C-alpha positions as CSV (number, residue, x, y, z in Angstrom):
1,M,72.4,70.0,82.4
2,I,72.8,72.0,78.9
3,K,73.7,75.1,78.9
4,Q,72.5,77.7,76.4
5,A,76.4,79.1,75.9
6,H,77.0,75.2,74.2
7,K,73.3,75.2,72.0
8,E,74.2,78.8,70.2
9,F,78.0,77.5,69.4
10,A,76.2,74.5,67.7
11,T,73.8,76.9,66.0
12,T,76.6,78.5,65.3
13,A,78.7,75.5,63.9
14,C,75.3,74.5,61.7
15,P,76.1,73.0,58.5
16,L,74.6,75.9,56.8
17,N,77.0,78.3,58.3
18,W,80.1,75.7,57.2
19,F,78.4,75.7,53.7
20,E,78.1,79.6,53.5
21,V,81.9,80.4,54.2
22,A,82.7,77.8,51.6
23,K,80.5,79.7,49.3
24,L,82.2,82.9,49.5
25,L,85.6,81.6,49.5
26,H,85.1,79.9,46.5
27,E,83.2,83.4,45.2
28,N,86.4,84.6,45.9
29,A,88.2,82.0,44.3
30,Q,86.4,82.6,41.0
31,T,86.8,86.1,41.3
32,L,90.1,85.7,41.3
33,Y,91.0,83.4,39.2
34,N,88.9,85.0,36.6
35,S,90.5,89.0,37.2
36,P,93.3,90.1,35.3
37,H,96.8,89.0,36.8
38,G,100.3,89.1,36.3
39,H,102.7,86.0,36.2
40,V,106.2,85.9,38.1
41,I,109.3,84.6,36.6
42,Y,112.2,83.2,38.9
43,S,115.6,82.1,37.9
44,N,118.1,80.8,39.6
45,G,120.8,81.2,36.7
46,T,120.0,77.0,36.0
47,V,116.4,76.4,35.9
48,S,113.6,79.3,35.2
49,K,109.7,78.9,36.4
50,K,106.6,81.0,35.1
51,R,103.8,81.5,37.5
52,A,100.4,83.4,37.8
53,T,100.7,85.6,40.5
54,I,97.4,84.5,41.3
55,N,98.6,80.6,41.6
56,R,98.9,80.3,45.3
57,S,95.7,82.4,46.3
58,V,93.4,80.6,44.4
59,F,94.5,77.2,45.0
60,L,94.4,77.8,49.2
61,L,91.2,79.3,49.0
62,S,89.7,76.6,46.9
63,A,91.1,74.4,49.0
64,I,89.5,75.7,52.5
65,A,86.2,76.8,50.0
66,L,86.4,72.5,49.4
67,E,87.5,71.8,53.2
68,N,84.1,73.9,54.8
69,L,82.3,72.2,52.1
70,I,83.1,68.5,52.9
71,K,82.8,69.7,57.0
72,A,79.5,71.2,56.5
73,Y,79.1,67.7,55.4
74,L,80.0,65.8,58.2
75,V,78.5,68.1,60.7
76,Y,75.3,67.5,58.9
77,E,75.8,63.6,59.7
78,N,77.6,64.0,63.0
79,P,75.6,66.7,64.7
80,S,77.7,65.9,68.3
81,Y,80.6,66.8,66.5
82,T,79.4,70.8,67.8
83,E,78.4,69.8,71.3
84,G,80.2,70.8,74.5
85,G,81.0,74.4,73.0
86,R,83.8,73.1,70.6
87,L,84.3,71.6,67.6
88,S,85.7,68.1,67.7
89,K,88.8,67.4,66.7
90,K,88.0,65.2,63.7
91,L,86.5,68.5,62.0
92,L,90.3,70.1,63.2
93,S,92.0,68.4,60.4
94,H,92.5,69.6,57.0
95,K,93.7,66.3,55.5
96,L,91.1,66.9,52.6
97,S,90.7,63.4,51.8
98,S,90.4,62.1,54.7
99,L,87.9,64.8,55.3
100,Q,86.1,63.3,52.5
101,E,86.4,60.0,53.1
102,Q,84.8,60.5,56.4
103,C,81.3,61.1,54.3
104,K,78.5,59.4,53.8
105,K,76.3,60.9,51.9
106,A,78.7,63.3,49.5
107,P,78.6,62.6,46.2
108,S,80.9,60.4,43.6
109,P,83.8,60.6,46.2
110,K,85.9,57.9,44.1
111,R,85.4,60.2,41.2
112,T,86.1,63.3,42.7
113,Q,89.2,62.2,45.3
114,H,91.6,63.5,42.5
115,V,90.7,67.3,43.3
116,F,90.5,67.0,46.9
117,K,94.2,65.1,47.0
118,T,95.6,67.8,44.6
119,L,94.0,70.6,46.9
120,E,96.2,68.5,49.9
121,L,98.6,67.7,48.9
122,G,99.2,72.2,48.0
123,V,97.7,73.4,51.1
124,N,99.7,71.4,53.4
125,S,103.0,72.7,52.0
126,W,104.1,75.0,49.5
127,A,100.9,77.0,48.8
128,R,100.7,77.7,52.8
129,Y,104.3,78.0,52.9
130,P,107.3,79.3,50.9
131,C,108.9,75.8,50.4
132,S,107.5,72.3,51.4
133,T,107.2,71.8,55.0
134,S,110.2,69.3,55.2
135,I,112.7,67.8,52.1
136,E,111.3,64.7,52.1
137,Q,107.7,66.6,51.8
138,E,109.1,68.3,48.9
139,T,106.4,68.9,46.5
140,L,107.0,71.1,43.1
141,E,104.1,74.1,43.6
142,G,101.2,73.0,41.4
143,T,99.8,75.3,38.8
144,V,95.5,75.4,38.9
145,T,95.5,74.9,35.0
146,P,92.3,75.7,33.3
147,E,92.1,71.7,33.3
148,F,92.0,71.7,37.2
149,W,90.6,74.7,37.4
150,D,87.6,73.1,36.0
151,A,87.0,70.0,37.8
152,Y,87.6,71.6,40.5
153,C,84.5,74.1,40.2
154,K,82.5,71.0,38.7
155,V,83.3,69.4,42.1
156,F,82.2,72.1,44.1
157,D,79.0,72.5,42.1
158,L,78.4,68.9,42.3
159,Y,78.8,68.4,46.2
160,S,77.1,71.9,46.8
161,R,73.8,71.0,45.1
162,K,74.1,67.6,47.1
163,L,74.3,69.5,50.2
164,E,71.4,72.6,49.4
165,E,69.3,68.8,48.5
166,L,70.0,67.4,51.9
167,L,69.5,70.8,53.9
168,R,65.8,71.1,52.3
169,K,65.0,68.2,54.7
170,K,64.7,68.1,58.2
171,W,67.6,66.9,60.5
172,K,68.4,67.1,64.1
173,G,71.3,69.2,65.4
174,A,73.4,68.8,68.2
175,Y,70.9,69.3,71.1
176,G,67.8,67.1,69.4
177,E,66.1,70.9,67.4
178,I,64.6,70.0,64.2
179,T,66.3,71.8,61.3
180,Y,65.6,72.8,57.9
181,V,66.5,75.6,55.4
182,E,64.7,77.3,51.8
183,F,66.4,78.3,49.7
184,H,65.8,80.9,47.6
185,Q,67.1,82.1,44.2
């Protein structure tokens, strides 16, 4: 027998809610990226490095926004990932490129993969922590350059448009409920 709490959990974990969180994080990343900000210069006496004070925050917000957007696709394609009152282990990963590869309906996966891989590298090391997780994983802090920011925004917009198209169609939820979304501008 299906518990009501399990149904409510699955409803809360529907693709639209993943998408809304993704959009919120993306909008915050955009606001931060476009706001006035300072720079930090670090020097150890031999090497100096200058970076924008918003760099890590924008990077993390962008990575988590795309992660939630990809997870919206995964829940849409695999409603069983929200059954039983918990998220499937397949949704608990932060490996963006692996999550992207699991999606069957994601647009242009090969053409957009570089953005996922770049964000994945940083979000699992220097963007989340003050250093990499080990000397074997050493990575230099990446910079959200205008070119990377543009590429990220194009990927986010492409994936958002496709997901909205999918969500407008009727689909079956985790417990067989027929669902669709109407978007109004």
